[in-house]
Steps between C-alpha positions, in 0.01 A plus 500: 500500500459168681629666827244781471225239424593303823511818697150578391370170579669520849347848573149380387537196730617714790196746433243221515640381828510855649144558389386182666682605832334839475149346463541222762758639745287720726208249510723202584682697778184622657322167511530362853565127585157469653339630177712262287410198726129593476497495120225254392639267242272272313522222253832425324682773686398368833591131381833609384590680819392200714716279272802722518464547883481115537822455298672763709395316819626183353849665433509627872421160626790351325732738692317541840620295782807376313859565599663783324859448416774713340633352175806609288377605173792337334331174588165593345391419134209627314168318463495212238231702326543870415206729580646850443650721223761765541391864519394529857795717597284763666329238721835340582663831596217595725499163680875517532483846664228371734686183614829701526329735741268283695608145434308214332165462667353216288707175463539331162387126448776262407528127447787275525651482146355174349817411319789663689566429863572798723328758266162642487245599242259798513139432510399863534684814589743536211511873536584495859771246444635747230502785739671302777772404243541856382526626867752214582293353783323167555131463434251415753311194396275221575631151369233237418528158329249492214471331152472678177122522489483648853786741388313613194170557685672690773702716255202590268248558783736729698554712195139508413412598863728801471367591151864526425530341152382669189292311227792414288708385802215260591464381149876426482470317846224292362692413184813416695292265726341334194845454343603325821208256445293631796135419474251754395307489814815560697586804298132624545528470875837673509366780315141488626363521145245292305584285189380780261739758630783244517456422130517873423807541692674208341396619158646848559827363666544249212426727214690815583873416484681476836766750394237762441332430828836527680581831316165641606522398861213452753274777355308533824226711358436296190219254536381184319297677235794697381735199502258292302471772241890511485494127463285515190755751350786263587327204331585671175867403422572819300415704818782325698751680277330837570510433866859402500599828314326697766679310780830610334414860498722734696345591842241220492667299785493814719127538504289355772321159449146641437631753241700227324174297455304799385759584247535154362137454482429824314793494271440136392131569455586815290790358288431120512243285345156484648391148578240371260152441645307204399211629273175358623336282232192661367197306620340297220192658344169364602151560353157485616222293318130546551204304362129448539440857573723490813381164640854369442819679537866403492860616510737314267880540445842352523695468832845366414453170328155473623180632344220578746125539456318635809126501485270710702140615519158316487562212255870443577457157679284351227715630220813387669356143531424510132856598403648226729267233348586606138885557533588191296279615209618857518862377487423281200341793335802708562737242361283461187498877450873526549567223248261668259682835530837344460406335165343810342 
């Protein structure tokens, strides 16, 4: 039963992808380079492209004009902060085939290992190092001395420039940096995001259990809004048990990353507990008061612990002055009436 259900989900997923290709394929192929470059971008789209292009140029400048050396991959360690999830086998296999056939065009950036003499640490280019290791050949690299802050900025901005990380990978990268006590402004610069988006990323990465994120993988097609919705589901403890049961289902680990997310999200929402929404407090009732055939009008009512009287119309100023001058007497009358009421 479960196998048939997973197969149905898989076929549906593939059908959506094929439909997208059929709609976009011919148009994308027929668009010339000059037509694409003449596209008039405005507002946020243009700003984002300028920002990404700037980051790409920064990454290139780190490598241009530097001596490229070949380094044995056995001497290379991963970055001290992880920025990737497993599940990119297709991209890895494609890169491996390309490098095997044509060689490694773009060098990776390494730094001398800050703690172990004679070894190196990857700043960016993890996948290219993996490919070189799999092919049994040295990796072409630029080696630069840099501190942890420069390392983090170069690593984050190079990935951002290539638009290579998914939302959840960026969120985990941000959380890992925060756990390493990096300042928030450094994290924002590394990911080229503002404080609001950083807070949302940290909230998702901190609320959704890490074992669930790792089981799902990079989920390249799943954006911020879907992850934030999933985060709300995962904030309910009873839903974690539902998610763990789905993880243990036969065939789940064979699905692609995006499909894993879709199944977990839909099944938890269906079988789990829907997060309670805070009910908005009803606004306190207010009433209007009119006297003197409309010469004086007011709105009176409670607002929390306060009680407001707002006067309008022709005689509001004069009557307001009268009230303020007689507050002591009015309060004394109130106390006398209250005492009389309590004794009867």
